[in-house]
N, C-alpha and C positions, 0 to 999 in steps of 0.2 A: 868405831870403837866397841869392843866387847868388854863387859864388866860384870860384876857380881849381881847386877840388876837384870841380866839377861838369863833366859831359860831356854835350853836346847832340848828338843825332842830328838832322840837318837835311836834309830832302828839298827839291830845287829851290833849294838855298841857295848854290850856287856862282856863280850869275848872277842878274841882274835885281834886283827890289826885295827879294826874300828875302835876297840877299847884302847889300844896303844895311842891312837891319834887323839882321842878326847881326853885322855889323861894328860897329854902334853898341853892341850888347849886349856885344861883346868889349871895347870901349873901357872900358865901365863895370865889367866883372866879371872879365875875363881867364879866363873859362871855356874849356874845351876844346871843339872842334867837329869832328864827323865829318860830312862833306858827301857826300851821295849824288847823283849826276847821271848822265845818259845820255851826255853828251859826253866824248869822249876829249880829252886835252890834246895838241893837235897842235903839233909843233915849228914855230916861225916860220921861214920860208925865209931862208936866209942872204943877206945883201945887200939885203934889202928893209927900208925904214924901218919902225920898230915902231909908228908913230903914224898909219898909213894908215886912212882910213875905208873902208866897204865898197865904195863906188864906185871910189875910188882903188886899192884892193887888187885889185879885178877887173881894172882896166886894167893894173896892174903884172904880174899873173899872165898875162894875155893876151899882153903884150909879151914876157915871158920865154918863154912857150910858142912864140911865133912865132920868136923868135931861135934856139930850139933845134930848129926844123923841125917843131914839133908844132902841131896844130890842136885847140882846145878849144871845145866848144859853149857857148853862153850858160848852159845848165843846169849843165854841168860847172863852169864858172867860178863860178856862184852857190854851188854846193855846196862847192867848195873854199874859197872866201872865207868862207862861213858857218862852216865847221869851224875855220878858222884864227882867226877873230875870237872864236869861242866859247872856244877854248883860251886865247887871250890874256886874255879876261875872267876865266876861272877862275884863271889865274895871278895876276891882279891881286887877286882876292878872297883867295886864300891868302896873298899877301904882306901885304895890309892886316890880316888877322887876326893874322898872326905879328908884324907891327909893333906891334899893340895889346897884345901880350903873351900871346896865346893859343897853345896847341898845336893843330895842325890836321891832319886827315887827309882826303884826297879819295879816294873810291872810285867807280869806274864801275859803275853798277848801275841797271837799270830798277826803280823802286820797287815795281812789281807783280810782279817776278820773285822768288819766295820764296827760291830757292836762292842767288841773287846777294845778296839783302838779308841772309840769314843769314850768308853768308861775310863780308860787309862788317862786320856787327856783331861777329862773332867776332874779326876782325882788330883792330877799333877797341878792343874791350874788353881785348885783350891789350896794347894800347899805353897806354890811358888809365884802365882800370878800368871799373866799372859805369856804364852810361848812365843819367843821372838827369833828363835833359831831352829834350823832343821838340819840334821845330818842323817842322810838315808844310806846306811851301809849294809842293809840286809841283802843277802844273795846266796844262791846255791849253784853248784855245778852239776851237770849230768852229761858229761862229754861223750859224744858218740857221733859217728858219721851221719850226715843228714838222711841218707837212704835207710839208715837203721833206727832213726828216731821214731818214738811213738808220741801220740798226742799227749799222753799223760806225762812223759818226760819233758816235753816242751812247756806244758802248763806248770810243771814243778819249777822250772827255771824262771818263767815269766811271773809267777805268782808273787814272790816277795819284792822283786824289783819294780814291776809295772803295776800290777794290781795293788800292791802294797802302797806305792806312791800315790796312786789314784785315791785310795782310801784315806790316806793322811791328808791330802790336799782338799778333799771334800769335807773333812772334819775340822781342820784348822782354819783360822782366819788368816788367809795368805797375805792380807794387807799389813799385818803386824810382823811378818817375817822379814828380818833385816839381814840375817846371816844364813845362807843356804849352801850346803855342800852335798853333792851326790857322789857316791862311790861307783864310778863307771870303770871301764876297762880299756886298755890299749887294743883289745880285740875288736872293739866297736869301730876302730879306724883301720886296722890292718888285717883283721880276721885271724883265725887260728883253727887248726884242724880239730874237728869235733865240736866246735863251739858256735855253730851258726845261730842257735837260739840265744845263747849267752851274748853274742855280739849284737844281735837285734835288740835284745832287752836293754843293753847298755846304751845303744844309740838312741833309744827312746828317751833315756835319762838326759842325754846330751841335748836332744831337741826340746824337751820340756824346760831344761835350763835356759836355753835361748829365749823361749817364750816368756818365762818368768822374769828374766832380765829386761826384756823389752817392755813388760808391763810395769816394772818397778826399777828404773835405772839407778836409783839411789841405794839399792840393796847390794850386798855382796852375794852373787850367785855364781857358783863354780861347779863344774862336773869334772871330776878328777879321773882321767883315763890311766889308771894304775897299770903298770907292768907287774910281773910276779914279785911278791914279797918273800922275804926270807922268814916265813912263818905263815900263820893263817891257814888258807886252803892248800898251801904248798907243803906236803908231807915229804918224808925222806925219798919216796920213789919219784915224786915230781921234781924234787931238788936234784936228784941224780940225772933225770931226763933233761932238765934245763942246762945242767953243767955239760952234758954231752952235746947239746945244741949250741953251746957257747953263749947262752943268755945269762947275764948277771942278774942277781936278785937284789931287790931294794932292802937295805938294812932297816930294821924296824924303827930305830930312833931317827934315822935320816928321813924316812917317810913321814913319821909323826911331826918332825920339825917342819917339813914342807907343807903338810896339811895345816898346821897352825899358822905358818907364815901366810898361806893363801887366804885364810879367813880373816886374819888381822890386816890384810891389805885393803879390806873393805871394798867399796865400789870399783876400785881400780883393778881388782883381780880379774883375769880373763875368765870368760864363761867356760871355756874348755882348756884343760891342761893335760898334756900327754907326758907321763912320768915313767922313766925307766929306760932300759936299753932296748935294742931291736928285738922284735918277737919272731922267733923262727916259725916257719910255715910247714915244716916237715916234708 
C-alpha cells in the first residue's frame, strides 16, 4: 500500500513522461515527492504570454532583444527558449502534484553528482521524513551506430541511468525502500539501431532490479521496459519514423495508468515488464 505517509525520490521526474506517471500516482495515493532535475526554474519574462510554444517564444525573445538594441544569435535564442520552457514545465508538474494532494520538493541536482544528491536527500528527509520509494526515470539518448560511438557519448548515456542509480543507492537506506520503479526500455530486450549503449544501460537497471527484489522480497521492485511514448523523447521526427516503421506509440495517460497500477500491485508486481508494441530494427 502506498499512502500519504510515503515519500518518493524521483529522478527525471519534473518533466516528460516520468512527470506524467508520478502525477497519476499522486492522484491515487497523495504520497510525497522529491524531484531531482538538472534544470533550474527560470522566471518567465514579464509581459510575455505564458502559453507560447517554442517557435513563438523564440520570435518573442528575438523581438524583445531587437527592441532593446540587443542582438541574439539563433543558438542563444534556442538556449534561452529551452530554459524558459523547461522551467515552465517544472512549475506545471509541481502544481499538478500539489493539486492532487501531494507535498512536493524540487531540487536542482545532477543525479550522478554524489554531493548534490546527498544534500537533496538530506533536505528532503528533513521536510518529509524517510524516503520509502524510488522512481529512477532519468536518462538521455545519443543514438549512433556503435562503430561511430565515442567514449564521451557512451558516458553521457550511462551517466544518468547507471552512475546516477549507483549514487542514489549508495546514499539512501535501501532497507527502507518499499516501492521501487526503474524506467528501462524495450531496447534492453530487443535492441534497436544506434542504441547499443542505451540498451546496455537499461539492462543494467533490469539486473539491479532483480538483485534488489532478491534482497527484499516484500518490496515492490519493477523495471519497466517501455516502448516509445507519444511524447517525452519522441519528437515529431521520431514520431514520423515510428509511424513509417509501423510501431505504435504509448498514449501518455495509458502509460501513466500502467505505471501506477504496477506500483500499487505491491510485491506481486513482476520485476520486469515489457510495455508497448514491437520495436523495429531497421
